[in-house]
C-alpha positions, 0 to 999 in steps of 0.5 A, a space after each residue: 289409653 296408650 297409643 303405642 299399644 293400640 298401634 302395635 295391636 293393629 300392626 301385629 294383627 291383634 285387632 283390625 283398624 276400621 275407618 268409618 264411612 263418616 271419616 272417609 266422607 269428611 276426609 275426602 271433603 277436605 282433600 285427604 286420602 286414605 293414606 293420609 288417615 293411615 299415616 296420621 294413625 301410625 305417626 300422629 301425636 296425641 293432642 287430646 284425650 276423651 276418657 269417657 269415650 275411649 277416644 284420642 285426637 291425633 295430629 299429623 301432616 299428610 306425608 306427601 302434601 304436608 296438609 295438617 290432619 286430625 283423626 279421632 280414633 276410638 279404642 273399641 273392644 275388638 277393633 280400633 276405629 277411625 271415627 272422623 278425620 279432617 283438615 283442622 280449621 286454623 281459625 280454631 286451632 293454634 298450630 293445629 295442636 291446641 284449640 284456641 281459647 283453651 289453656 
């Protein structure tokens, strides 16, 4: 999956970007705002791909508060979906971009 193409399609209005209720709930629990999710979608780096599910894990920092942000997006047929979003746990992530214990 090419994240640049996905972003361009959303920006150009070819496909809408949906944010699930689950993603909003999890994000809000961690103190994230919708603006943080959108920024992570637009600017985040791909840190994991899930080919069998057409999903990507993106990492960014919130623009204003510099919180680490993870969003998982799904490249669905007619839309792009933010499936979940959260502040990553530093006990499970090295620099928030690599899972601890994985090579």
